[in-house]
DSSP file (Angstrom, degrees, kcal/mol; ACC not computed):
  #  RESIDUE AA STRUCTURE BP1 BP2  ACC     N-H-->O    O-->H-N    N-H-->O    O-->H-N    TCO  KAPPA ALPHA  PHI   PSI    X-CA   Y-CA   Z-CA
    1    1 A M              0   0    0      0, 0.0    29,-0.3     0, 0.0    16,-0.1   0.000 360.0 360.0 360.0 154.1  121.0  115.6  113.9
    2    2 A P        -     0   0    0      0, 0.0    26,-2.5     0, 0.0     2,-0.4   0.602 360.0-178.3-119.4 159.9  118.0  115.8  113.6
    3    3 A Y  E     -AB  16  27A   0     13,-3.1    13,-2.8    24,-0.2     2,-0.3  -0.852  33.2-153.0 -92.7 140.7  115.9  118.1  111.6
    4    4 A V  E     -AB  15  26A   0     22,-2.7    22,-0.9    -2,-0.4     2,-0.3  -0.836  20.1-152.8-123.1 154.4  112.2  117.2  112.2
    5    5 A T  E     -A   14   0A   0      9,-2.1     8,-2.8    -2,-0.3     9,-1.2  -0.858  21.7-148.1-111.1 156.6  108.8  117.4  110.6
    6    6 A R  E     -A   12   0A   0     -2,-0.3     6,-0.2     6,-0.3     2,-0.1  -0.927   5.3-131.1-127.0 150.9  105.7  117.6  112.7
    7    7 A N    >   -     0   0    0      4,-2.5     3,-2.0    -2,-0.3     6,-0.1  -0.226  46.6 -83.0 -86.4-176.4  102.2  116.3  112.1
    8    8 A A  T 3  S+     0   0    0      1,-0.3    -1,-0.1     2,-0.1    -2,-0.0   0.758 130.6  55.2 -61.9 -25.4   99.0  118.3  112.6
    9    9 A E  T 3  S-     0   0    0      2,-0.1    -1,-0.3     3,-0.0     3,-0.1   0.478 119.5-109.3 -86.2  -2.5   99.1  117.6  116.4
   10   10 A G  S <  S+     0   0    0     -3,-2.0     2,-0.2     1,-0.3    -2,-0.1   0.538  74.4 135.5  87.4   6.8  102.6  119.0  116.6
   11   11 A E        -     0   0    0      1,-0.1    -4,-2.5     2,-0.0    -1,-0.3  -0.567  68.0 -92.4 -86.2 152.2  104.2  115.6  117.2
   12   12 A I  E     +A    6   0A   0     -6,-0.2    -6,-0.3    -2,-0.2     3,-0.1  -0.465  44.2 174.0 -63.0 129.3  107.4  114.6  115.5
   13   13 A A  E     +     0   0A   0     -8,-2.8     2,-0.3     1,-0.4    -7,-0.2   0.551  63.0   2.1-112.7 -16.4  106.5  112.8  112.3
   14   14 A G  E     -A    5   0A   0     -9,-1.2    -9,-2.1     2,-0.0    -1,-0.4  -0.976  57.7-146.0-166.8 156.2  109.9  112.3  110.7
   15   15 A M  E     -A    4   0A   0     -2,-0.3     2,-0.3   -11,-0.2   -11,-0.2  -0.984  12.7-171.5-132.8 143.9  113.6  113.0  111.3
   16   16 A F  E     -A    3   0A   0    -13,-2.8   -13,-3.1    -2,-0.4     4,-0.1  -0.971  26.8-139.1-134.8 146.8  116.3  113.9  108.8
   17   17 A E  S    S+     0   0    0     -2,-0.3     2,-0.3   -15,-0.2    -1,-0.1   0.820  91.0  39.3 -72.8 -31.8  120.1  114.2  109.1
   18   18 A Q  S    S-     0   0    0    -15,-0.1   -15,-0.1     1,-0.1     6,-0.1  -0.833 100.5 -84.2-120.6 157.3  120.1  117.3  106.9
   19   19 A L        -     0   0    0     -2,-0.3     6,-0.2     1,-0.1    -2,-0.1  -0.301  34.6-156.7 -54.4 134.7  118.0  120.3  106.5
   20   20 A Q  B >>  -C   24   0B   0      4,-2.5     3,-2.6   -16,-0.1     4,-2.6  -0.887  23.3-127.7-117.8  96.3  115.0  119.7  104.2
   21   21 A P  T 34 S-     0   0    0      0, 0.0     4,-0.1     0, 0.0    -2,-0.0  -0.122  87.5  -0.7 -51.5 134.1  114.0  123.1  102.9
   22   22 A E  T 34 S+     0   0    0      1,-0.2     3,-0.0     0, 0.0     0, 0.0   0.535 136.8  54.9  64.0   9.4  110.3  123.8  103.3
   23   23 A M  T <4 S+     0   0    0     -3,-2.6     2,-0.4   -18,-0.0    -1,-0.2   0.590 116.5  12.9-130.7 -58.0  109.8  120.4  104.9
   24   24 A A  B  <  +C   20   0B   0     -4,-2.6    -4,-2.5     1,-0.1   -19,-0.2  -0.808  69.2 136.5-130.7  90.0  112.1  119.8  107.9
   25   25 A E        +     0   0    0     -2,-0.4     2,-0.6   -21,-0.3    -1,-0.1   0.497  42.8  98.7-111.6  -8.9  113.7  123.0  109.0
   26   26 A E  E     -B    4   0A   0    -22,-0.9   -22,-2.7    -3,-0.1     2,-0.4  -0.725  59.8-155.6 -86.0 121.9  113.4  122.6  112.8
   27   27 A F  E     +B    3   0A   0     -2,-0.6   -24,-0.2   -24,-0.2    -2,-0.0  -0.822  13.9 178.9 -98.8 134.3  116.6  121.4  114.4
   28   28 A L        -     0   0    0    -26,-2.5     2,-0.0    -2,-0.4    -2,-0.0  -0.984  31.4-109.4-129.4 144.6  116.5  119.5  117.7
   29   29 A P    >   -     0   0    0      0, 0.0     3,-2.0     0, 0.0     6,-0.2  -0.338  31.5-111.0 -69.2 155.4  119.4  118.1  119.7
   30   30 A D  T 3  S+     0   0    0    -29,-0.3    -2,-0.0     1,-0.3     0, 0.0   0.797 116.9  53.1 -55.7 -32.0  119.8  114.3  119.9
   31   31 A D  T 3  S+     0   0    0      4,-0.1    -1,-0.3     5,-0.1     0, 0.0   0.353  75.7 126.3 -91.9   8.1  119.0  114.3  123.6
   32   32 A N    <>  -     0   0    0     -3,-2.0     4,-2.6     1,-0.1     3,-0.3  -0.458  67.9-126.9 -61.8 133.9  115.7  116.3  123.2
   33   33 A P  H  > S+     0   0    0      0, 0.0     4,-2.3     0, 0.0     5,-0.2   0.836 109.1  51.7 -56.0 -35.4  112.9  114.2  124.9
   34   34 A E  H  > S+     0   0    0      2,-0.2     4,-2.4     1,-0.2     5,-0.2   0.904 110.8  47.8 -67.4 -40.1  110.7  114.3  121.8
   35   35 A V  H  > S+     0   0    0     -3,-0.3     4,-2.6    -6,-0.2     5,-0.2   0.925 112.3  49.1 -65.5 -45.1  113.6  113.1  119.6
   36   36 A V  H  X S+     0   0    0     -4,-2.6     4,-2.3     2,-0.2    -2,-0.2   0.926 112.9  47.2 -60.4 -46.2  114.4  110.3  122.1
   37   37 A A  H  X S+     0   0    0     -4,-2.3     4,-2.4    -5,-0.2    -2,-0.2   0.911 112.6  48.9 -64.3 -42.8  110.8  109.2  122.3
   38   38 A F  H  X S+     0   0    0     -4,-2.4     4,-2.7     1,-0.2    -1,-0.2   0.924 111.7  49.8 -62.6 -43.8  110.3  109.2  118.5
   39   39 A S  H  X S+     0   0    0     -4,-2.6     4,-2.7     1,-0.2    -2,-0.2   0.904 110.4  49.8 -61.5 -42.6  113.5  107.2  118.1
   40   40 A E  H  X S+     0   0    0     -4,-2.3     4,-2.2     2,-0.2    -1,-0.2   0.915 112.6  46.9 -64.3 -42.8  112.4  104.6  120.6
   41   41 A R  H  X S+     0   0    0     -4,-2.4     4,-2.4     2,-0.2    -2,-0.2   0.912 113.4  49.0 -64.7 -41.6  109.0  104.3  118.9
   42   42 A S  H  X S+     0   0    0     -4,-2.7     4,-2.4     2,-0.2    -2,-0.2   0.917 110.9  49.5 -64.2 -43.5  110.6  104.0  115.5
   43   43 A D  H  X S+     0   0    0     -4,-2.7     4,-2.3     1,-0.2    -1,-0.2   0.903 112.2  48.4 -62.0 -41.4  113.1  101.4  116.8
   44   44 A A  H  X S+     0   0    0     -4,-2.2     4,-2.2     2,-0.2    -2,-0.2   0.905 111.6  49.2 -66.3 -41.5  110.2   99.3  118.3
   45   45 A A  H  X S+     0   0    0     -4,-2.4     4,-2.3     2,-0.2    -2,-0.2   0.894 111.5  49.5 -65.6 -39.6  108.1   99.5  115.1
   46   46 A L  H  X S+     0   0    0     -4,-2.4     4,-2.6     2,-0.2    -2,-0.2   0.916 110.4  49.9 -65.5 -43.5  111.1   98.4  113.0
   47   47 A A  H  X S+     0   0    0     -4,-2.3     4,-2.1     2,-0.2    -2,-0.2   0.902 111.1  50.0 -62.1 -41.0  111.8   95.5  115.3
   48   48 A D  H  X S+     0   0    0     -4,-2.2     4,-2.1     2,-0.2    -2,-0.2   0.915 111.3  48.4 -63.4 -43.7  108.2   94.4  115.2
   49   49 A L  H  X S+     0   0    0     -4,-2.3     4,-2.4     1,-0.2    -2,-0.2   0.903 109.9  51.8 -63.7 -41.6  108.2   94.6  111.4
   50   50 A Q  H  X S+     0   0    0     -4,-2.6     4,-2.3     1,-0.2    -1,-0.2   0.898 109.3  50.7 -62.6 -40.1  111.4   92.6  111.2
   51   51 A D  H  X S+     0   0    0     -4,-2.1     4,-2.1     2,-0.2    -1,-0.2   0.912 110.1  49.6 -63.0 -42.5  109.8   89.9  113.4
   52   52 A K  H  X S+     0   0    0     -4,-2.1     4,-1.9     2,-0.2    -2,-0.2   0.894 110.5  50.1 -64.1 -40.4  106.7   89.8  111.2
   53   53 A I  H  X S+     0   0    0     -4,-2.4     4,-1.4     2,-0.2    -1,-0.2   0.927 109.7  50.9 -63.9 -44.4  108.8   89.4  108.0
   54   54 A K  H  X S+     0   0    0     -4,-2.3     4,-0.8     1,-0.2     3,-0.3   0.900 109.2  51.2 -59.6 -41.3  110.9   86.6  109.6
   55   55 A Q  H >< S+     0   0    0     -4,-2.1     3,-0.6     1,-0.2    -1,-0.2   0.870 106.8  54.0 -65.4 -36.2  107.6   84.8  110.5
   56   56 A D  H 3< S+     0   0    0     -4,-1.9    -1,-0.2     1,-0.2    -2,-0.2   0.804 108.0  50.6 -66.9 -29.1  106.4   85.1  106.9
   57   57 A W  H 3<        0   0    0     -4,-1.4    -1,-0.2    -3,-0.3    -2,-0.2   0.619 360.0 360.0 -84.7 -13.0  109.6   83.5  105.6
   58   58 A L    <<        0   0    0     -4,-0.8    -1,-0.2    -3,-0.6    -2,-0.2   0.469 360.0 360.0 -86.8 360.0  109.4   80.5  108.0
């Protein structure tokens, strides 16, 4: 993993475990710096969203 899609600026916009024909055909290794940075940003955004959801339920 992962196959990636890129935005207009050339930054990773999404990652997929499997090839997505005509969408995500570029493969990068897990330890690629772009993949690591995207994963870290995604994890942080998910944690923030989970915190907001918890606050809404309290």
